[in-house]
N, C-alpha and C positions, 0 to 999 in steps of 0.2 A: 504494499499499498505506499507506503513511504517514497519508495522508487519511484511507482508512480505517480505521485503528487510531483518531486521533485522534475520530471520529465513533463507533465504540465508548465510548470513553472518557466522549464528552461523555452517550452515552446512560445510559451504565453511573451516570452521578454525578448527573444530572437524576433519573433513578429510583429515587435510595436518599433522597433528600430526605425521605419519610416514616420511612424506618429510622434517617435521623441525629436526626430530630425526638423520635422516640420514645427512642431511646436517652438524648438529653441529659435529657426528661424523667425516666427512670428515674434519672439520675446525680443530677439537684440534689435528689433527696429522700434521697440518701443523704450528701452531700457540704453542708458549714456555707457556701457560697457568700457572700458580700458582693457588694451591687449595684453599689459601688462600684471590685471587679477582675472581675468575673464573665467582662467580653470577654478578658482574659488568662488566667483560670482554667480556663475553659472549652477553652482550645485544644489541651491535651494528648489531652484525651476527642475531641475533632471529629477528631484526624490518629489517633488509635488506633482507630475506627472506620473511617475512610478506607482505612488499610492491611490491615484484613480485608475490606474490600468488593473491593479491587483485589487481594488476594490471592485471593481468591474467584473471580475473574474473571481470574487467571493473568497480571495486568499487574506484579503483585509476584512476583517468586520467591526472591528475598533483600536486604538492608540495601541494594545497589549499585544497586536499582530507582529510588528514590524520595530524597528529601532533605529533613530538615521544617527551618524556619528557626532559626539557632543565636542568634540574637539579634532582640529587636523590630524592627529597623530595616531587617531584612533581606526581600528578596522573591524566591518568594513564601513562605505559612507552611507550603505544601507541594508538592513538586515530581517529579514523575513524569521519569521520565530517558527511557525509551523508550517512547514517542516523548515528546519533550519537551513537557512539559502544566503549566503553573501553575494552583495553587489558594491562595486566600487568605483567610481569615476575618474577618468582620467581625459585628459584636452591635451592638445599640441596644437601650435602654428606654424605653418606651414613658409614662414616667412621670421624673419629676423635683423634687427638691428647690427650692422658690421660696419666697422671705423665710420660711422656716420650715418651710412645706406643702408636702405632696406633690402636683404638680399635673399634668394630664398632658402629654406634648409629641407633635408629629407627626413629629420630626426628629430624631436624633442626630449628628449635622454630624459625621460620623465623616470622619476624613481618609481620603481618596480617591486618593491617591498625588501628587507635583508635577508641575506642567506638564514642568521639567526629566528629571527622569524616567520618564515613560511613554514616548518615543519610545525609550529604550533597552529598557523592557521589552516592546513591542511587537517589536520588533526581534529579539531574542531567541527569545521564547516565538511569536510569530505575535498576529494580533488576536484571531483566533479559540478560539485555543487559552489564554486566559485568564479563568478563573472563578472569582465570589465565591458565597461560603459565606457568606450573612447569618443572621445569628441575633436575632430581634426577641423581647424580651423583656418581661416587667413583675414588676420588684423592687421594693416598699414594704416598710410596716411590717408590711401584713397578708398581702401575697400575694408567693410566690414562683412567678413559671409562666411557661415558653415557648409563646408563641403562634404563631409561624412559624419554616419556615426555609425559607426561598428559595435556590434556586441558579440561576445565569443567567451570563450574559458580563458582565465587569466594568461595561461600558458602559450595560447597561440597571439598573442602580443609580444610577445620576450623576445631578442636578440642574440645570434651566438657571433663571437668573435673568431678571428682570423685563425683560432687552433680550433675549431668547432666546437667550442666549448659555450656555457651559458655568457653572454656579455652583462660584466660586473665594473663597479667603479670596485678598486681594491681597497681604499683607505676604510670604508665602512662597508664593502659586503654588498650595498645596494645594486639590484638587480636593474639591469636597462632592457630599452624596447629595442625591437627594428624597425626598420625605417617605414615610413607611411605606406609607401607602395610596394614595399616588399612582403611577397607569400611567407605566410609564417613557415619557418623553419622546422617549428613544433607542431606534429600530429595530433600527438594522443599525451597522456596525463603518464603514462609509462615511460616512453620519450622520457619529458620532462625531467622525471627521478632518477633517471639513469643519468641523465646529464647535470641534474644537480648534484648529484654524488661526485662525480667525477670532477667537475668545476671545483664543490668545496675543497675537495683534496688537493687541485692542483692549488689552490688559492693560500691555503694553511701550508703547504710546503714552501712555496714563494715567499709569505711570511715569516717560515722558520729561519730560511736560509738569510734574507735580510737582518733576521735578529741577531745570527751566528754571525754575520759579519760584522756587525754593529758592535757587538762584544770583543771580537776579536780585535776591532780599532781601539777600543777604549783599554787593553792588554789585559781581559779577564782571560780566563786558560777556559778549556773543559772540563 
């Protein structure tokens, strides 16, 4: 029964992609959004339409059936209670300012969650019950438009580095996304789990080597 309900949620969520896109396109025409804060500023609107969608489909009957993130560091942005399901919002601008000029960019370098936190997230929700809503937009001096709203399992948005491992930032272990127009290199939760383990070991060994080198330079012996 639980699996069936989760599949129903996924179907509803994926089928709502066009509705969310059209809703956000209407919203940006009436609100003074800024490209610097667009991601945060649109979160209440995404939550609002999700509540409406899930109420219509009887997954939300009252405020006890869902939870919104109380602060920016909380995961997820939107949580259904029965059955337990996580929805996280991500946004990316296809242009950026470089040397005082607007230039095209292929990746927003979003924070996709740290190594240390993903194990707990998957343990709580299940890997197939964590979805991202990724809003791709173009905001510059001449244009304000939303290009796409993509909805898929979290691992579909993750990128790979040149070594074929998960793309990440070494200093804090934050995973990084694929390029906007790139086909997802990760096709299943099983593939993600295998890549996660390999990347975690790879990063750990790199950090150990660096620490050993530093200790040696400081005169410490093994």
